[in-house]
PDB file as gemmi writes it, atoms N, CA and C in Angstrom:
CRYST1    1.000    1.000    1.000  90.00  90.00  90.00 P 1                      
ATOM      1  N   UNK A   1      15.009  -5.939 -12.618  1.00  0.00           N  
ATOM      2  CA  UNK A   1      14.553  -5.518 -11.303  1.00  0.00           C  
ATOM      3  C   UNK A   1      15.136  -6.420 -10.223  1.00  0.00           C  
ATOM      4  N   UNK A   2      16.431  -6.540 -10.181  1.00  0.00           N  
ATOM      5  CA  UNK A   2      17.066  -7.371  -9.168  1.00  0.00           C  
ATOM      6  C   UNK A   2      16.974  -6.761  -7.782  1.00  0.00           C  
ATOM      7  N   UNK A   3      16.811  -5.449  -7.693  1.00  0.00           N  
ATOM      8  CA  UNK A   3      16.734  -4.791  -6.402  1.00  0.00           C  
ATOM      9  C   UNK A   3      15.283  -4.576  -5.962  1.00  0.00           C  
ATOM     10  N   UNK A   4      14.393  -5.472  -6.394  1.00  0.00           N  
ATOM     11  CA  UNK A   4      12.988  -5.352  -6.040  1.00  0.00           C  
ATOM     12  C   UNK A   4      12.775  -5.787  -4.599  1.00  0.00           C  
ATOM     13  N   UNK A   5      12.054  -4.947  -3.866  1.00  0.00           N  
ATOM     14  CA  UNK A   5      11.692  -5.234  -2.486  1.00  0.00           C  
ATOM     15  C   UNK A   5      10.193  -5.479  -2.405  1.00  0.00           C  
ATOM     16  N   UNK A   6       9.772  -6.047  -1.284  1.00  0.00           N  
ATOM     17  CA  UNK A   6       8.345  -6.275  -1.052  1.00  0.00           C  
ATOM     18  C   UNK A   6       8.020  -5.912   0.379  1.00  0.00           C  
ATOM     19  N   UNK A   7       6.866  -5.271   0.556  1.00  0.00           N  
ATOM     20  CA  UNK A   7       6.412  -4.927   1.895  1.00  0.00           C  
ATOM     21  C   UNK A   7       4.912  -5.202   2.006  1.00  0.00           C  
ATOM     22  N   UNK A   8       4.520  -5.634   3.204  1.00  0.00           N  
ATOM     23  CA  UNK A   8       3.118  -5.879   3.537  1.00  0.00           C  
ATOM     24  C   UNK A   8       2.716  -4.833   4.572  1.00  0.00           C  
ATOM     25  N   UNK A   9       1.600  -4.137   4.314  1.00  0.00           N  
ATOM     26  CA  UNK A   9       1.146  -3.071   5.203  1.00  0.00           C  
ATOM     27  C   UNK A   9      -0.266  -3.351   5.702  1.00  0.00           C  
ATOM     28  N   UNK A  10      -0.511  -3.007   6.949  1.00  0.00           N  
ATOM     29  CA  UNK A  10      -1.864  -2.973   7.498  1.00  0.00           C  
ATOM     30  C   UNK A  10      -2.075  -1.551   8.010  1.00  0.00           C  
ATOM     31  N   UNK A  11      -3.066  -0.877   7.446  1.00  0.00           N  
ATOM     32  CA  UNK A  11      -3.340   0.508   7.810  1.00  0.00           C  
ATOM     33  C   UNK A  11      -4.637   0.536   8.597  1.00  0.00           C  
ATOM     34  N   UNK A  12      -4.587   1.142   9.788  1.00  0.00           N  
ATOM     35  CA  UNK A  12      -5.785   1.212  10.621  1.00  0.00           C  
ATOM     36  C   UNK A  12      -6.178   2.661  10.863  1.00  0.00           C  
ATOM     37  N   UNK A  13      -7.436   2.849  11.185  1.00  0.00           N  
ATOM     38  CA  UNK A  13      -7.996   4.172  11.410  1.00  0.00           C  
ATOM     39  C   UNK A  13      -9.256   4.314  10.583  1.00  0.00           C  
ATOM     40  N   UNK A  14      -9.604   5.547  10.239  1.00  0.00           N  
ATOM     41  CA  UNK A  14     -10.743   5.782   9.344  1.00  0.00           C  
ATOM     42  C   UNK A  14     -10.211   5.700   7.922  1.00  0.00           C  
ATOM     43  N   UNK A  15     -10.148   4.471   7.403  1.00  0.00           N  
ATOM     44  CA  UNK A  15      -9.512   4.236   6.106  1.00  0.00           C  
ATOM     45  C   UNK A  15     -10.432   3.516   5.115  1.00  0.00           C  
ATOM     46  N   UNK A  16     -11.670   3.267   5.505  1.00  0.00           N  
ATOM     47  CA  UNK A  16     -12.639   2.702   4.571  1.00  0.00           C  
ATOM     48  C   UNK A  16     -13.738   3.723   4.339  1.00  0.00           C  
ATOM     49  N   UNK A  17     -14.219   3.800   3.100  1.00  0.00           N  
ATOM     50  CA  UNK A  17     -15.258   4.754   2.757  1.00  0.00           C  
ATOM     51  C   UNK A  17     -14.734   6.160   2.524  1.00  0.00           C  
ATOM     52  N   UNK A  18     -13.418   6.293   2.349  1.00  0.00           N  
ATOM     53  CA  UNK A  18     -12.804   7.612   2.138  1.00  0.00           C  
ATOM     54  C   UNK A  18     -11.906   7.612   0.894  1.00  0.00           C  
ATOM     55  N   UNK A  19     -12.135   6.667  -0.019  1.00  0.00           N  
ATOM     56  CA  UNK A  19     -11.354   6.529  -1.253  1.00  0.00           C  
ATOM     57  C   UNK A  19      -9.895   6.185  -0.998  1.00  0.00           C  
ATOM     58  N   UNK A  20      -9.625   5.490   0.128  1.00  0.00           N  
ATOM     59  CA  UNK A  20      -8.251   5.125   0.463  1.00  0.00           C  
ATOM     60  C   UNK A  20      -7.678   4.177  -0.587  1.00  0.00           C  
ATOM     61  N   UNK A  21      -8.427   3.123  -0.933  1.00  0.00           N  
ATOM     62  CA  UNK A  21      -7.904   2.135  -1.886  1.00  0.00           C  
ATOM     63  C   UNK A  21      -7.615   2.747  -3.248  1.00  0.00           C  
ATOM     64  N   UNK A  22      -8.557   3.519  -3.784  1.00  0.00           N  
ATOM     65  CA  UNK A  22      -8.369   4.124  -5.102  1.00  0.00           C  
ATOM     66  C   UNK A  22      -7.199   5.106  -5.087  1.00  0.00           C  
ATOM     67  N   UNK A  23      -7.091   5.890  -4.019  1.00  0.00           N  
ATOM     68  CA  UNK A  23      -5.991   6.849  -3.913  1.00  0.00           C  
ATOM     69  C   UNK A  23      -4.651   6.141  -3.757  1.00  0.00           C  
ATOM     70  N   UNK A  24      -4.641   5.052  -3.002  1.00  0.00           N  
ATOM     71  CA  UNK A  24      -3.419   4.262  -2.819  1.00  0.00           C  
ATOM     72  C   UNK A  24      -2.989   3.660  -4.152  1.00  0.00           C  
ATOM     73  N   UNK A  25      -3.944   3.113  -4.890  1.00  0.00           N  
ATOM     74  CA  UNK A  25      -3.638   2.535  -6.198  1.00  0.00           C  
ATOM     75  C   UNK A  25      -3.048   3.596  -7.126  1.00  0.00           C  
ATOM     76  N   UNK A  26      -3.674   4.756  -7.183  1.00  0.00           N  
ATOM     77  CA  UNK A  26      -3.197   5.843  -8.049  1.00  0.00           C  
ATOM     78  C   UNK A  26      -1.773   6.260  -7.669  1.00  0.00           C  
ATOM     79  N   UNK A  27      -1.520   6.384  -6.372  1.00  0.00           N  
ATOM     80  CA  UNK A  27      -0.198   6.792  -5.895  1.00  0.00           C  
ATOM     81  C   UNK A  27       0.844   5.722  -6.219  1.00  0.00           C  
ATOM     82  N   UNK A  28       0.512   4.465  -5.982  1.00  0.00           N  
ATOM     83  CA  UNK A  28       1.436   3.367  -6.256  1.00  0.00           C  
ATOM     84  C   UNK A  28       1.790   3.310  -7.737  1.00  0.00           C  
ATOM     85  N   UNK A  29       0.808   3.489  -8.600  1.00  0.00           N  
ATOM     86  CA  UNK A  29       1.058   3.460 -10.038  1.00  0.00           C  
ATOM     87  C   UNK A  29       1.963   4.625 -10.437  1.00  0.00           C  
ATOM     88  N   UNK A  30       1.748   5.799  -9.835  1.00  0.00           N  
ATOM     89  CA  UNK A  30       2.614   6.951 -10.119  1.00  0.00           C  
ATOM     90  C   UNK A  30       4.071   6.647  -9.753  1.00  0.00           C  
ATOM     91  N   UNK A  31       4.270   5.880  -8.678  1.00  0.00           N  
ATOM     92  CA  UNK A  31       5.621   5.515  -8.250  1.00  0.00           C  
ATOM     93  C   UNK A  31       6.176   4.322  -9.028  1.00  0.00           C  
ATOM     94  N   UNK A  32       5.359   3.711  -9.892  1.00  0.00           N  
ATOM     95  CA  UNK A  32       5.815   2.565 -10.669  1.00  0.00           C  
ATOM     96  C   UNK A  32       5.854   1.273  -9.867  1.00  0.00           C  
ATOM     97  N   UNK A  33       5.017   1.186  -8.824  1.00  0.00           N  
ATOM     98  CA  UNK A  33       4.993   0.012  -7.947  1.00  0.00           C  
ATOM     99  C   UNK A  33       3.949  -0.993  -8.407  1.00  0.00           C  
ATOM    100  N   UNK A  34       4.115  -2.226  -7.980  1.00  0.00           N  
ATOM    101  CA  UNK A  34       3.190  -3.318  -8.290  1.00  0.00           C  
ATOM    102  C   UNK A  34       2.626  -3.859  -6.984  1.00  0.00           C  
ATOM    103  N   UNK A  35       1.438  -4.459  -7.055  1.00  0.00           N  
ATOM    104  CA  UNK A  35       0.851  -5.060  -5.859  1.00  0.00           C  
ATOM    105  C   UNK A  35      -0.646  -4.922  -5.844  1.00  0.00           C  
ATOM    106  N   UNK A  36      -1.201  -4.814  -4.640  1.00  0.00           N  
ATOM    107  CA  UNK A  36      -2.646  -4.696  -4.489  1.00  0.00           C  
ATOM    108  C   UNK A  36      -2.993  -4.043  -3.155  1.00  0.00           C  
ATOM    109  N   UNK A  37      -4.243  -3.589  -3.070  1.00  0.00           N  
ATOM    110  CA  UNK A  37      -4.785  -2.984  -1.857  1.00  0.00           C  
ATOM    111  C   UNK A  37      -6.205  -3.524  -1.681  1.00  0.00           C  
ATOM    112  N   UNK A  38      -6.584  -3.810  -0.432  1.00  0.00           N  
ATOM    113  CA  UNK A  38      -7.944  -4.301  -0.195  1.00  0.00           C  
ATOM    114  C   UNK A  38      -8.417  -3.915   1.200  1.00  0.00           C  
ATOM    115  N   UNK A  39      -9.744  -3.828   1.330  1.00  0.00           N  
ATOM    116  CA  UNK A  39     -10.354  -3.605   2.633  1.00  0.00           C  
ATOM    117  C   UNK A  39     -10.383  -4.914   3.404  1.00  0.00           C  
ATOM    118  N   UNK A  40     -10.229  -4.821   4.715  1.00  0.00           N  
ATOM    119  CA  UNK A  40     -10.362  -5.978   5.589  1.00  0.00           C  
ATOM    120  C   UNK A  40     -11.675  -5.862   6.362  1.00  0.00           C  
ATOM    121  N   UNK A  41     -12.249  -7.005   6.789  1.00  0.00           N  
ATOM    122  CA  UNK A  41     -13.534  -6.983   7.493  1.00  0.00           C  
ATOM    123  C   UNK A  41     -13.524  -6.154   8.783  1.00  0.00           C  
ATOM    124  N   UNK A  42     -12.363  -5.989   9.410  1.00  0.00           N  
ATOM    125  CA  UNK A  42     -12.290  -5.255  10.676  1.00  0.00           C  
ATOM    126  C   UNK A  42     -12.173  -3.741  10.491  1.00  0.00           C  
ATOM    127  N   UNK A  43     -12.208  -3.259   9.241  1.00  0.00           N  
ATOM    128  CA  UNK A  43     -12.129  -1.825   8.981  1.00  0.00           C  
ATOM    129  C   UNK A  43     -10.748  -1.339   8.576  1.00  0.00           C  
ATOM    130  N   UNK A  44      -9.753  -2.209   8.645  1.00  0.00           N  
ATOM    131  CA  UNK A  44      -8.396  -1.851   8.222  1.00  0.00           C  
ATOM    132  C   UNK A  44      -8.270  -1.989   6.706  1.00  0.00           C  
ATOM    133  N   UNK A  45      -7.154  -1.510   6.175  1.00  0.00           N  
ATOM    134  CA  UNK A  45      -6.809  -1.696   4.767  1.00  0.00           C  
ATOM    135  C   UNK A  45      -5.484  -2.442   4.722  1.00  0.00           C  
ATOM    136  N   UNK A  46      -5.394  -3.419   3.807  1.00  0.00           N  
ATOM    137  CA  UNK A  46      -4.182  -4.224   3.633  1.00  0.00           C  
ATOM    138  C   UNK A  46      -3.564  -3.898   2.280  1.00  0.00           C  
ATOM    139  N   UNK A  47      -2.237  -3.776   2.256  1.00  0.00           N  
ATOM    140  CA  UNK A  47      -1.518  -3.468   1.022  1.00  0.00           C  
ATOM    141  C   UNK A  47      -0.322  -4.413   0.904  1.00  0.00           C  
ATOM    142  N   UNK A  48      -0.112  -4.952  -0.280  1.00  0.00           N  
ATOM    143  CA  UNK A  48       1.108  -5.682  -0.606  1.00  0.00           C  
ATOM    144  C   UNK A  48       1.714  -4.955  -1.790  1.00  0.00           C  
ATOM    145  N   UNK A  49       2.975  -4.569  -1.661  1.00  0.00           N  
ATOM    146  CA  UNK A  49       3.593  -3.761  -2.713  1.00  0.00           C  
ATOM    147  C   UNK A  49       5.010  -4.232  -3.003  1.00  0.00           C  
ATOM    148  N   UNK A  50       5.364  -4.176  -4.288  1.00  0.00           N  
ATOM    149  CA  UNK A  50       6.701  -4.548  -4.752  1.00  0.00           C  
ATOM    150  C   UNK A  50       7.271  -3.423  -5.597  1.00  0.00           C  
ATOM    151  N   UNK A  51       8.582  -3.267  -5.521  1.00  0.00           N  
ATOM    152  CA  UNK A  51       9.251  -2.266  -6.344  1.00  0.00           C  
ATOM    153  C   UNK A  51      10.552  -1.835  -5.712  1.00  0.00           C  
ATOM    154  N   UNK A  52      11.068  -0.693  -6.176  1.00  0.00           N  
ATOM    155  CA  UNK A  52      12.305  -0.154  -5.627  1.00  0.00           C  
ATOM    156  C   UNK A  52      12.049   0.304  -4.195  1.00  0.00           C  
ATOM    157  N   UNK A  53      12.997  -0.022  -3.320  1.00  0.00           N  
ATOM    158  CA  UNK A  53      12.819   0.262  -1.892  1.00  0.00           C  
ATOM    159  C   UNK A  53      12.513   1.732  -1.627  1.00  0.00           C  
ATOM    160  N   UNK A  54      13.198   2.640  -2.289  1.00  0.00           N  
ATOM    161  CA  UNK A  54      12.985   4.072  -2.060  1.00  0.00           C  
ATOM    162  C   UNK A  54      11.560   4.478  -2.429  1.00  0.00           C  
ATOM    163  N   UNK A  55      11.045   3.908  -3.513  1.00  0.00           N  
ATOM    164  CA  UNK A  55       9.681   4.238  -3.942  1.00  0.00           C  
ATOM    165  C   UNK A  55       8.662   3.615  -2.995  1.00  0.00           C  
ATOM    166  N   UNK A  56       8.949   2.413  -2.500  1.00  0.00           N  
ATOM    167  CA  UNK A  56       8.063   1.799  -1.500  1.00  0.00           C  
ATOM    168  C   UNK A  56       8.030   2.665  -0.245  1.00  0.00           C  
ATOM    169  N   UNK A  57       9.184   3.164   0.172  1.00  0.00           N  
ATOM    170  CA  UNK A  57       9.227   4.018   1.362  1.00  0.00           C  
ATOM    171  C   UNK A  57       8.417   5.294   1.153  1.00  0.00           C  
ATOM    172  N   UNK A  58       8.414   5.819  -0.064  1.00  0.00           N  
ATOM    173  CA  UNK A  58       7.580   6.983  -0.370  1.00  0.00           C  
ATOM    174  C   UNK A  58       6.099   6.632  -0.263  1.00  0.00           C  
ATOM    175  N   UNK A  59       5.722   5.427  -0.734  1.00  0.00           N  
ATOM    176  CA  UNK A  59       4.328   4.998  -0.610  1.00  0.00           C  
ATOM    177  C   UNK A  59       3.958   4.805   0.856  1.00  0.00           C  
ATOM    178  N   UNK A  60       4.863   4.254   1.655  1.00  0.00           N  
ATOM    179  CA  UNK A  60       4.595   4.093   3.087  1.00  0.00           C  
ATOM    180  C   UNK A  60       4.335   5.458   3.727  1.00  0.00           C  
ATOM    181  N   UNK A  61       5.138   6.442   3.370  1.00  0.00           N  
ATOM    182  CA  UNK A  61       4.911   7.804   3.884  1.00  0.00           C  
ATOM    183  C   UNK A  61       3.526   8.299   3.487  1.00  0.00           C  
ATOM    184  N   UNK A  62       3.126   8.043   2.236  1.00  0.00           N  
ATOM    185  CA  UNK A  62       1.790   8.445   1.789  1.00  0.00           C  
ATOM    186  C   UNK A  62       0.718   7.715   2.605  1.00  0.00           C  
ATOM    187  N   UNK A  63       0.923   6.414   2.840  1.00  0.00           N  
ATOM    188  CA  UNK A  63      -0.060   5.607   3.580  1.00  0.00           C  
ATOM    189  C   UNK A  63      -0.289   6.138   4.996  1.00  0.00           C  
ATOM    190  N   UNK A  64       0.722   6.756   5.565  1.00  0.00           N  
ATOM    191  CA  UNK A  64       0.588   7.297   6.923  1.00  0.00           C  
ATOM    192  C   UNK A  64      -0.344   8.500   6.969  1.00  0.00           C  
ATOM    193  N   UNK A  65      -0.570   9.132   5.816  1.00  0.00           N  
ATOM    194  CA  UNK A  65      -1.500  10.267   5.730  1.00  0.00           C  
ATOM    195  C   UNK A  65      -2.787   9.850   5.035  1.00  0.00           C  
ATOM    196  N   UNK A  66      -2.653   9.177   3.890  1.00  0.00           N  
ATOM    197  CA  UNK A  66      -3.812   8.765   3.109  1.00  0.00           C  
ATOM    198  C   UNK A  66      -4.450   9.927   2.379  1.00  0.00           C  
ATOM    199  N   UNK A  67      -5.629   9.680   1.788  1.00  0.00           N  
ATOM    200  CA  UNK A  67      -6.347  10.740   1.084  1.00  0.00           C  
ATOM    201  C   UNK A  67      -6.953  11.740   2.079  1.00  0.00           C  
ATOM    202  N   UNK A  68      -7.479  12.861   1.591  1.00  0.00           N  
ATOM    203  CA  UNK A  68      -7.916  13.946   2.480  1.00  0.00           C  
ATOM    204  C   UNK A  68      -8.892  13.551   3.602  1.00  0.00           C  
ATOM    205  N   UNK A  69      -9.839  12.657   3.364  1.00  0.00           N  
ATOM    206  CA  UNK A  69     -10.845  12.350   4.390  1.00  0.00           C  
ATOM    207  C   UNK A  69     -10.456  11.187   5.308  1.00  0.00           C  
ATOM    208  N   UNK A  70      -9.301  10.608   5.077  1.00  0.00           N  
ATOM    209  CA  UNK A  70      -8.838   9.498   5.925  1.00  0.00           C  
ATOM    210  C   UNK A  70      -8.240  10.043   7.222  1.00  0.00           C  
ATOM    211  N   UNK A  71      -8.309   9.200   8.254  1.00  0.00           N  
ATOM    212  CA  UNK A  71      -7.605   9.496   9.503  1.00  0.00           C  
ATOM    213  C   UNK A  71      -6.847   8.229   9.882  1.00  0.00           C  
ATOM    214  N   UNK A  72      -5.564   8.201   9.557  1.00  0.00           N  
ATOM    215  CA  UNK A  72      -4.740   7.019   9.782  1.00  0.00           C  
ATOM    216  C   UNK A  72      -4.226   7.022  11.216  1.00  0.00           C  
ATOM    217  N   UNK A  73      -4.491   5.928  11.932  1.00  0.00           N  
ATOM    218  CA  UNK A  73      -4.005   5.774  13.306  1.00  0.00           C  
ATOM    219  C   UNK A  73      -2.677   5.031  13.358  1.00  0.00           C  
ATOM    220  N   UNK A  74      -2.501   4.045  12.466  1.00  0.00           N  
ATOM    221  CA  UNK A  74      -1.302   3.218  12.520  1.00  0.00           C  
ATOM    222  C   UNK A  74      -1.046   2.567  11.167  1.00  0.00           C  
ATOM    223  N   UNK A  75       0.227   2.406  10.843  1.00  0.00           N  
ATOM    224  CA  UNK A  75       0.633   1.638   9.663  1.00  0.00           C  
ATOM    225  C   UNK A  75       1.626   0.592  10.141  1.00  0.00           C  
ATOM    226  N   UNK A  76       1.208  -0.673  10.069  1.00  0.00           N  
ATOM    227  CA  UNK A  76       2.105  -1.781  10.421  1.00  0.00           C  
ATOM    228  C   UNK A  76       2.872  -2.164   9.159  1.00  0.00           C  
ATOM    229  N   UNK A  77       4.196  -2.147   9.248  1.00  0.00           N  
ATOM    230  CA  UNK A  77       5.070  -2.384   8.095  1.00  0.00           C  
ATOM    231  C   UNK A  77       5.842  -3.676   8.312  1.00  0.00           C  
ATOM    232  N   UNK A  78       5.741  -4.590   7.353  1.00  0.00           N  
ATOM    233  CA  UNK A  78       6.485  -5.852   7.416  1.00  0.00           C  
ATOM    234  C   UNK A  78       7.184  -6.082   6.081  1.00  0.00           C  
ATOM    235  N   UNK A  79       8.509  -5.912   6.073  1.00  0.00           N  
ATOM    236  CA  UNK A  79       9.295  -6.201   4.870  1.00  0.00           C  
ATOM    237  C   UNK A  79       9.364  -7.708   4.709  1.00  0.00           C  
ATOM    238  N   UNK A  80       9.193  -8.192   3.487  1.00  0.00           N  
ATOM    239  CA  UNK A  80       9.129  -9.629   3.224  1.00  0.00           C  
ATOM    240  C   UNK A  80      10.040 -10.014   2.073  1.00  0.00           C  
ATOM    241  N   UNK A  81      10.335 -11.315   2.017  1.00  0.00           N  
ATOM    242  CA  UNK A  81      10.980 -11.863   0.828  1.00  0.00           C  
ATOM    243  C   UNK A  81       9.926 -11.981  -0.263  1.00  0.00           C  
ATOM    244  N   UNK A  82      10.305 -11.679  -1.483  1.00  0.00           N  
ATOM    245  CA  UNK A  82       9.360 -11.740  -2.585  1.00  0.00           C  
ATOM    246  C   UNK A  82       9.217 -13.184  -3.042  1.00  0.00           C  
ATOM    247  N   UNK A  83       8.000 -13.722  -2.934  1.00  0.00           N  
ATOM    248  CA  UNK A  83       7.745 -15.107  -3.320  1.00  0.00           C  
ATOM    249  C   UNK A  83       7.321 -15.217  -4.789  1.00  0.00           C  
ATOM    250  N   UNK A  84       6.594 -14.215  -5.276  1.00  0.00           N  
ATOM    251  CA  UNK A  84       6.193 -14.189  -6.679  1.00  0.00           C  
ATOM    252  C   UNK A  84       6.166 -12.743  -7.144  1.00  0.00           C  
ATOM    253  N   UNK A  85       6.467 -12.542  -8.398  1.00  0.00           N  
ATOM    254  CA  UNK A  85       6.500 -11.187  -8.955  1.00  0.00           C  
ATOM    255  C   UNK A  85       5.093 -10.783  -9.371  1.00  0.00           C  
ATOM    256  N   UNK A  86       4.709  -9.568  -9.013  1.00  0.00           N  
ATOM    257  CA  UNK A  86       3.428  -9.007  -9.421  1.00  0.00           C  
ATOM    258  C   UNK A  86       3.666  -8.050 -10.578  1.00  0.00           C  
ATOM    259  N   UNK A  87       2.674  -7.915 -11.465  1.00  0.00           N  
ATOM    260  CA  UNK A  87       2.888  -7.162 -12.703  1.00  0.00           C  
ATOM    261  C   UNK A  87       1.996  -5.934 -12.861  1.00  0.00           C  
ATOM    262  N   UNK A  88       1.157  -5.663 -11.887  1.00  0.00           N  
ATOM    263  CA  UNK A  88       0.298  -4.488 -11.933  1.00  0.00           C  
ATOM    264  C   UNK A  88      -0.063  -4.123 -10.499  1.00  0.00           C  
ATOM    265  N   UNK A  89      -0.822  -3.041 -10.327  1.00  0.00           N  
ATOM    266  CA  UNK A  89      -1.303  -2.676  -8.997  1.00  0.00           C  
ATOM    267  C   UNK A  89      -2.809  -2.588  -9.060  1.00  0.00           C  
ATOM    268  N   UNK A  90      -3.474  -3.450  -8.307  1.00  0.00           N  
ATOM    269  CA  UNK A  90      -4.926  -3.520  -8.375  1.00  0.00           C  
ATOM    270  C   UNK A  90      -5.620  -3.353  -7.041  1.00  0.00           C  
ATOM    271  N   UNK A  91      -6.923  -3.188  -7.125  1.00  0.00           N  
ATOM    272  CA  UNK A  91      -7.776  -3.142  -5.941  1.00  0.00           C  
ATOM    273  C   UNK A  91      -8.475  -4.483  -5.852  1.00  0.00           C  
ATOM    274  N   UNK A  92      -8.402  -5.093  -4.670  1.00  0.00           N  
ATOM    275  CA  UNK A  92      -9.080  -6.392  -4.482  1.00  0.00           C  
ATOM    276  C   UNK A  92     -10.330  -6.219  -3.672  1.00  0.00           C  
TER     277      UNK A  92                                                      
END                                                                             
């Protein structure tokens, strides 16, 4: 996996209490991505994801819509250097 990329996302809107984290985890695993997703105290959702850039971009597209009951207002995308390799995708 020499072409592994990493991105940090902050998703804002109605993204808590709508199965956003579980749906994000399921989607990321389907794409073969690694990382984690968690709720933030301010109502946003934070995601750190690693994998092939094209698959990460597909997950970003999914994050802009989210699961059926979510209403996403914004997705802040920050591409990063990978400091450590992650081996699964979990909910924190």
